[in-house]
Biopython code that builds the backbone (N, CA, C, O; Angstrom):
import numpy as np
from Bio.PDB.StructureBuilder import StructureBuilder

atoms = [
    (1, "MET", "N", (0.003, -22.492, -2.077)),
    (1, "MET", "CA", (-0.699, -21.601, -1.495)),
    (1, "MET", "C", (-1.424, -20.780, -2.872)),
    (1, "MET", "O", (-0.947, -20.721, -4.005)),
    (2, "ARG", "N", (-2.844, -20.121, -2.337)),
    (2, "ARG", "CA", (-3.736, -19.905, -3.416)),
    (2, "ARG", "C", (-2.888, -18.820, -4.168)),
    (2, "ARG", "O", (-1.865, -18.406, -3.621)),
    (3, "PRO", "N", (-3.217, -18.401, -5.241)),
    (3, "PRO", "CA", (-3.179, -17.376, -6.034)),
    (3, "PRO", "C", (-3.547, -16.226, -5.273)),
    (3, "PRO", "O", (-2.735, -15.653, -4.547)),
    (4, "ARG", "N", (-5.018, -15.776, -5.436)),
    (4, "ARG", "CA", (-5.353, -15.129, -4.617)),
    (4, "ARG", "C", (-4.863, -14.256, -3.386)),
    (4, "ARG", "O", (-4.823, -13.034, -3.247)),
    (5, "VAL", "N", (-4.472, -15.380, -2.471)),
    (5, "VAL", "CA", (-3.624, -15.032, -1.266)),
    (5, "VAL", "C", (-2.800, -13.939, -1.478)),
    (5, "VAL", "O", (-2.686, -12.816, -0.986)),
    (6, "TRP", "N", (-1.930, -14.966, -2.875)),
    (6, "TRP", "CA", (-0.246, -14.158, -2.805)),
    (6, "TRP", "C", (-0.358, -12.599, -2.801)),
    (6, "TRP", "O", (0.214, -11.750, -2.117)),
    (7, "VAL", "N", (-1.467, -12.494, -3.988)),
    (7, "VAL", "CA", (-1.914, -11.127, -5.148)),
    (7, "VAL", "C", (-2.255, -10.282, -3.276)),
    (7, "VAL", "O", (-1.719, -9.201, -3.032)),
    (8, "VAL", "N", (-2.633, -10.573, -2.825)),
    (8, "VAL", "CA", (-3.153, -10.205, -1.806)),
    (8, "VAL", "C", (-1.472, -9.519, -0.319)),
    (8, "VAL", "O", (-0.909, -8.612, 0.294)),
    (9, "GLU", "N", (-1.576, -10.778, -0.618)),
    (9, "GLU", "CA", (0.470, -10.700, 0.556)),
    (9, "GLU", "C", (1.107, -9.212, -0.153)),
    (9, "GLU", "O", (1.475, -8.095, 0.210)),
    (10, "ARG", "N", (0.979, -9.919, -1.241)),
    (10, "ARG", "CA", (2.648, -9.109, -2.258)),
    (10, "ARG", "C", (1.597, -7.669, -1.939)),
    (10, "ARG", "O", (2.201, -6.729, -1.423)),
    (11, "THR", "N", (0.316, -7.485, -2.173)),
    (11, "THR", "CA", (-0.167, -5.733, -2.002)),
    (11, "THR", "C", (0.270, -5.353, -0.659)),
    (11, "THR", "O", (0.704, -4.205, -0.562)),
    (12, "PHE", "N", (0.247, -6.148, 0.510)),
    (12, "PHE", "CA", (0.376, -5.655, 1.799)),
    (12, "PHE", "C", (1.614, -5.147, 1.969)),
    (12, "PHE", "O", (1.832, -3.955, 2.184)),
    (13, "ALA", "N", (2.616, -6.171, 1.865)),
    (13, "ALA", "CA", (3.969, -5.559, 1.616)),
    (13, "ALA", "C", (4.153, -4.860, 0.968)),
    (13, "ALA", "O", (4.941, -4.079, 1.502)),
    (14, "TRP", "N", (3.764, -4.346, -0.649)),
    (14, "TRP", "CA", (4.222, -3.027, -1.394)),
    (14, "TRP", "C", (4.221, -1.796, 0.221)),
    (14, "TRP", "O", (5.118, -1.035, 0.584)),
    (15, "ILE", "N", (2.877, -2.048, 0.840)),
    (15, "ILE", "CA", (1.955, -0.768, 1.368)),
    (15, "ILE", "C", (3.007, -0.339, 2.240)),
    (15, "ILE", "O", (3.412, 0.802, 2.464)),
    (16, "ASN", "N", (3.480, -1.740, 2.818)),
    (16, "ASN", "CA", (4.583, -1.747, 4.125)),
    (16, "ASN", "C", (5.587, -1.071, 4.113)),
    (16, "ASN", "O", (6.143, -0.643, 5.124)),
    (17, "LYS", "N", (6.207, -0.760, 2.128)),
    (17, "LYS", "CA", (7.113, -0.456, 2.290)),
    (17, "LYS", "C", (7.220, 1.232, 2.696)),
    (17, "LYS", "O", (8.247, 1.838, 3.002)),
    (18, "TYR", "N", (6.047, 1.689, 2.611)),
    (18, "TYR", "CA", (5.900, 3.273, 3.026)),
    (18, "TYR", "C", (5.915, 3.330, 4.283)),
    (18, "TYR", "O", (5.126, 2.544, 4.808)),
    (19, "ARG", "N", (6.689, 4.146, 5.183)),
    (19, "ARG", "CA", (6.855, 4.368, 6.270)),
    (19, "ARG", "C", (6.128, 4.619, 7.369)),
    (19, "ARG", "O", (6.246, 4.153, 8.502)),
    (20, "ARG", "N", (4.981, 5.789, 6.719)),
    (20, "ARG", "CA", (4.088, 5.730, 7.796)),
    (20, "ARG", "C", (2.832, 4.832, 7.883)),
    (20, "ARG", "O", (1.985, 5.052, 8.749)),
    (21, "CYS", "N", (2.658, 3.472, 6.687)),
    (21, "CYS", "CA", (1.990, 2.534, 7.068)),
    (21, "CYS", "C", (2.584, 1.544, 7.887)),
    (21, "CYS", "O", (1.931, 0.507, 7.999)),
    (22, "VAL", "N", (3.596, 1.607, 8.448)),
    (22, "VAL", "CA", (4.499, 0.782, 8.968)),
    (22, "VAL", "C", (3.509, 0.588, 10.367)),
    (22, "VAL", "O", (3.080, -0.475, 10.817)),
    (23, "ARG", "N", (3.296, 1.987, 10.899)),
    (23, "ARG", "CA", (3.054, 1.709, 11.767)),
    (23, "ARG", "C", (1.717, 2.800, 12.162)),
    (23, "ARG", "O", (1.354, 3.661, 11.361)),
    (24, "ALA", "N", (1.231, 2.658, 13.174)),
    (24, "ALA", "CA", (-0.094, 3.367, 13.569)),
    (24, "ALA", "C", (0.345, 4.850, 13.804)),
    (24, "ALA", "O", (0.433, 5.304, 14.944)),
    (25, "TYR", "N", (0.593, 5.525, 12.784)),
    (25, "TYR", "CA", (0.619, 6.833, 13.409)),
    (25, "TYR", "C", (-0.588, 7.793, 13.228)),
    (25, "TYR", "O", (-0.712, 8.899, 13.753)),
    (26, "GLU", "N", (-1.272, 7.301, 12.567)),
    (26, "GLU", "CA", (-2.568, 7.976, 11.910)),
    (26, "GLU", "C", (-3.441, 7.895, 13.188)),
    (26, "GLU", "O", (-3.195, 6.820, 13.735)),
    (27, "SER", "N", (-4.564, 8.757, 14.031)),
    (27, "SER", "CA", (-5.167, 8.688, 15.060)),
    (27, "SER", "C", (-6.358, 8.288, 14.439)),
    (27, "SER", "O", (-7.108, 7.545, 15.074)),
    (28, "ARG", "N", (-6.779, 8.787, 12.883)),
    (28, "ARG", "CA", (-8.080, 8.325, 12.787)),
    (28, "ARG", "C", (-7.966, 7.520, 11.869)),
    (28, "ARG", "O", (-7.063, 7.539, 11.032)),
    (29, "PRO", "N", (-9.195, 6.445, 11.953)),
    (29, "PRO", "CA", (-9.176, 5.412, 10.771)),
    (29, "PRO", "C", (-9.065, 6.432, 9.176)),
    (29, "PRO", "O", (-8.040, 6.306, 8.507)),
    (30, "ASP", "N", (-10.045, 7.274, 8.752)),
    (30, "ASP", "CA", (-10.004, 7.952, 7.523)),
    (30, "ASP", "C", (-8.866, 8.520, 7.278)),
    (30, "ASP", "O", (-8.578, 8.551, 6.082)),
    (31, "HIS", "N", (-7.899, 9.115, 8.202)),
    (31, "HIS", "CA", (-6.696, 9.483, 8.028)),
    (31, "HIS", "C", (-5.602, 8.128, 7.072)),
    (31, "HIS", "O", (-4.811, 8.143, 6.129)),
    (32, "HIS", "N", (-6.100, 7.236, 7.888)),
    (32, "HIS", "CA", (-4.602, 6.066, 7.749)),
    (32, "HIS", "C", (-5.331, 5.179, 6.455)),
    (32, "HIS", "O", (-4.641, 4.225, 6.095)),
    (33, "GLU", "N", (-6.670, 5.367, 5.685)),
    (33, "GLU", "CA", (-7.103, 5.068, 4.366)),
    (33, "GLU", "C", (-6.651, 6.145, 3.736)),
    (33, "GLU", "O", (-6.778, 5.939, 2.529)),
    (34, "ALA", "N", (-6.204, 7.152, 3.932)),
    (34, "ALA", "CA", (-5.689, 8.824, 2.844)),
    (34, "ALA", "C", (-4.648, 8.127, 2.495)),
    (34, "ALA", "O", (-4.517, 7.695, 1.350)),
    (35, "VAL", "N", (-3.639, 7.904, 3.599)),
    (35, "VAL", "CA", (-2.385, 7.563, 3.635)),
    (35, "VAL", "C", (-2.096, 5.819, 2.682)),
    (35, "VAL", "O", (-1.192, 5.608, 1.873)),
    (36, "ILE", "N", (-2.704, 5.257, 2.936)),
    (36, "ILE", "CA", (-2.824, 3.943, 2.027)),
    (36, "ILE", "C", (-3.040, 4.297, 0.512)),
    (36, "ILE", "O", (-2.439, 3.821, -0.451)),
    (37, "ARG", "N", (-3.718, 4.939, 0.520)),
    (37, "ARG", "CA", (-4.332, 5.437, -0.983)),
    (37, "ARG", "C", (-2.712, 6.552, -1.563)),
    (37, "ARG", "O", (-1.953, 6.459, -2.528)),
    (38, "ILE", "N", (-2.756, 7.048, -0.955)),
    (38, "ILE", "CA", (-1.367, 7.826, -1.843)),
    (38, "ILE", "C", (-0.473, 6.924, -1.776)),
    (38, "ILE", "O", (0.271, 6.676, -2.726)),
    (39, "ALA", "N", (-0.425, 6.294, -0.612)),
    (39, "ALA", "CA", (1.147, 4.940, -0.906)),
    (39, "ALA", "C", (0.873, 4.223, -2.388)),
    (39, "ALA", "O", (1.805, 3.981, -3.155)),
    (40, "MET", "N", (-0.500, 3.916, -2.694)),
    (40, "MET", "CA", (-1.125, 2.830, -4.030)),
    (40, "MET", "C", (-0.549, 3.497, -5.082)),
    (40, "MET", "O", (0.265, 3.127, -5.928)),
    (41, "ILE", "N", (-1.359, 5.013, -4.803)),
    (41, "ILE", "CA", (-0.912, 5.857, -6.180)),
    (41, "ILE", "C", (0.171, 5.928, -6.601)),
    (41, "ILE", "O", (0.376, 5.715, -7.796)),
    (42, "GLY", "N", (1.228, 6.265, -5.693)),
    (42, "GLY", "CA", (2.349, 6.136, -6.063)),
    (42, "GLY", "C", (3.404, 4.783, -6.678)),
    (42, "GLY", "O", (4.285, 4.838, -7.536)),
    (43, "LEU", "N", (2.921, 3.618, -5.878)),
    (43, "LEU", "CA", (3.271, 2.328, -6.652)),
    (43, "LEU", "C", (2.669, 2.183, -8.226)),
    (43, "LEU", "O", (3.185, 1.780, -9.269)),
    (44, "MET", "N", (1.458, 2.657, -7.924)),
    (44, "MET", "CA", (0.434, 2.608, -9.709)),
    (44, "MET", "C", (1.443, 3.898, -10.425)),
    (44, "MET", "O", (1.712, 3.693, -11.608)),
    (45, "THR", "N", (1.692, 4.461, -10.159)),
    (45, "THR", "CA", (2.170, 5.146, -11.314)),
    (45, "THR", "C", (4.023, 5.221, -11.426)),
    (45, "THR", "O", (4.569, 5.826, -12.348)),
    (46, "ARG", "N", (4.688, 4.609, -10.492)),
    (46, "ARG", "CA", (5.422, 3.908, -11.068)),
    (46, "ARG", "C", (5.665, 2.503, -11.626)),
    (46, "ARG", "O", (6.713, 2.186, -12.189)),
    (47, "SER", "N", (4.643, 1.697, -11.436)),
    (47, "SER", "CA", (4.612, 1.000, -12.889)),
    (47, "SER", "C", (4.191, 1.276, -14.143)),
    (47, "SER", "O", (4.522, 0.624, -15.133)),
    (48, "LEU", "N", (3.083, 2.726, -14.141)),
    (48, "LEU", "CA", (3.195, 3.111, -15.075)),
    (48, "LEU", "C", (4.018, 4.188, -15.977)),
    (48, "LEU", "O", (3.742, 4.642, -17.088)),
    (49, "ALA", "N", (5.052, 4.424, -15.174)),
    (49, "ALA", "CA", (5.839, 5.102, -15.544)),
    (49, "ALA", "C", (6.780, 4.465, -16.159)),
    (49, "ALA", "O", (7.646, 5.019, -16.837)),
    (50, "ARG", "N", (6.653, 2.863, -15.911)),
    (50, "ARG", "CA", (7.977, 1.919, -16.486)),
    (50, "ARG", "C", (7.239, 1.149, -17.728)),
    (50, "ARG", "O", (7.270, 0.091, -18.356)),
    (51, "ILE", "N", (6.813, 1.930, -17.680)),
    (51, "ILE", "CA", (5.439, 1.239, -19.344)),
    (51, "ILE", "C", (5.818, 1.958, -20.415)),
    (51, "ILE", "O", (5.248, 1.806, -21.495)),
]
sb = StructureBuilder()
sb.init_structure("model")
sb.init_model(0)
sb.init_chain("A")
sb.init_seg("    ")
for serial, (resi, resn, name, xyz) in enumerate(atoms, 1):
    if name == "N":
        sb.init_residue(resn, " ", resi, " ")
    sb.init_atom(name, np.array(xyz, "f"), 0.0, 1.0, " ", f" {name:<3s}", serial, name[0])
structure = sb.get_structure()
């Protein structure tokens, strides 16, 4: 598998660990985008805290 594809699939797997991102709970696309941003902020914060 190409490395770039693997990075994208890994990121999607990390996002899907958040329960609200697994199902389509949000009715508006901008709300769903905000939830994804919150999930990624949490992931980045956790990875920075380990350093």
